[in-house]
C-alpha positions in Angstrom: 23.6 -13.2 18.1 20.0 -12.2 17.2 18.8 -13.1 13.7 16.5 -10.5 12.3 14.5 -11.1 9.1 13.9 -8.0 7.0 10.5 -8.1 5.4 9.6 -5.8 2.6 7.7 -5.3 -0.7 9.7 -5.7 -3.9 8.0 -2.6 -5.4 10.7 -0.2 -4.4 14.5 -0.1 -4.5 14.9 -2.1 -1.3 18.6 -2.9 -1.9 19.5 0.8 -2.0 16.8 2.1 0.4 16.9 -0.7 3.0 19.7 -3.2 2.7 22.6 -0.8 2.1 21.8 1.5 5.1 21.5 -1.5 7.4 24.7 -3.1 6.2 26.6 0.2 6.5 25.3 0.9 10.0 27.5 -1.9 11.5 24.8 -3.1 13.8 25.6 -6.0 16.0 22.9 -8.3 14.6 22.7 -10.9 11.9 20.2 -9.7 9.3 18.5 -12.0 6.8 18.0 -10.1 3.5 15.6 -12.3 1.7 16.1 -10.9 -1.8 19.8 -10.0 -1.6 20.8 -12.6 -4.2 17.5 -13.8 -5.7 14.1 -12.4 -6.6 12.5 -15.8 -5.9 10.3 -16.2 -2.8 12.3 -16.8 0.3 11.5 -20.0 2.3 10.2 -18.0 5.2 7.8 -20.6 6.4 10.6 -23.1 7.0 12.8 -20.3 8.6 10.0 -19.2 11.0 8.9 -22.8 11.9 12.5 -23.7 12.8 12.8 -20.7 15.1 16.0 -19.7 13.5 14.8 -16.1 13.5 14.4 -13.9 16.6 12.6 -10.9 15.2 11.0 -9.6 12.0 11.5 -6.0 11.0 8.9 -5.2 8.3 9.3 -2.1 6.1 5.6 -1.5 5.3 5.6 1.7 3.3 4.7 -0.3 0.2 2.2 -3.0 1.2 2.2 -6.3 -0.7 0.4 -9.6 -0.6 3.7 -11.5 -0.3 4.8 -9.5 2.7 1.4 -10.0 4.3 1.8 -13.7 4.0 5.3 -13.5 5.6 4.0 -11.4 8.5 1.1 -13.9 9.0 3.7 -16.8 9.3 5.8 -14.8 11.7 2.7 -14.1 13.8 1.6 -17.7 13.8 5.1 -18.8 14.8 5.2 -16.2 17.7 8.1 -14.3 16.2 8.0 -10.7 17.3 7.3 -8.2 14.5 8.2 -4.5 14.4 6.9 -2.5 11.5 8.6 0.5 10.1 7.4 3.0 7.5 8.8 6.1 5.8 7.4 9.5 6.7 5.1 10.6 3.9 3.7 7.1 3.3 0.9 5.3 5.1 1.0 1.9 6.6 -1.8 -0.7 6.3 -4.1 -0.5 9.3 -4.3 -4.3 9.3 -0.8 -4.6 10.7 -2.2 -3.5 14.0 -3.6 -7.0 14.3 -0.1 -8.5 14.5 1.9 -5.9 16.3 1.6 -2.7 18.3 5.2 -1.7 17.4 4.8 0.6 14.4 7.6 3.1 13.9 7.8 6.0 11.5 11.2 7.1 10.2 12.3 10.1 8.1 15.4 9.1 6.2 18.1 6.4 6.3 19.9 7.9 9.3 16.7 8.1 11.2 15.9 4.5 10.2 19.2 3.3 11.7 18.8 5.3 14.9 15.3 3.8 15.5 16.5 0.3 14.7 19.4 0.8 17.2 16.8 1.7 19.9 14.8 -1.5 19.1 
C-alpha cells in the first residue's frame, strides 16, 4: 500500500480542513498525518531517507518555512511531490522548482476527487 505524507502549514485548521476529509474519504492509501497527535516537528528527514514514503501531497495554500524544509527533503530524496491549494488562495511560485504537479481545488469534495485522480 502506498504511504503518502501530508505536508501542510500549521497556520490553519488542518485537522478539520485536511485530515478529516481525507480520513472520511475511505481512500485506499496509508496517509501519514504529521501533526495528528503532536505539534512537535515530525522526523520527516528520517522518514524520507528511509524511503518509507512513496509520495508527498503538500497543501500549499498557507506557505510556511517548515513546510518548505519538508518539501526540500522530499525533493532531495527523490520522493514525488504533488502540491494542492485552495481556490481563492495563491501558492508560492518557488514550488515550481520541485514539482510540475500543482492542483487547485474548490472545497473538500473537490479535494477528495482530485486526490482520487492522482
